[in-house]
C-alpha positions, 0 to 999 in steps of 0.5 A: 959504607963507601963514599962515591962522587958521581959527576953527571954530564950537563946533557943528562941533568934534565932527563935524570931530574925528570926520572927522579921526580917521584923520588924523595931526592935525586941522591935517593934515586941515584942510590937506588939505581946503583943498588939495583945494578950491583946485584946483577953485576955481582951475579955476573962476576960469580957466574964467571968463576965457573962451577963451584964445588959446594959438596957438603956446604949449606943445609943437609936434607 
């Protein structure tokens, strides 16, 4: 696991806390948001690699 430090501008504090009102904590809300974004980011990076030659990889059916 990696630790991160996130600085939230004062101008975003109120809106972020309101958005996280139903979450167990503000930290939980932020972590969930980061995890949701990580999958699309990783997919974009993988797509940028271009076509992969996967012949012979995975399940053979």
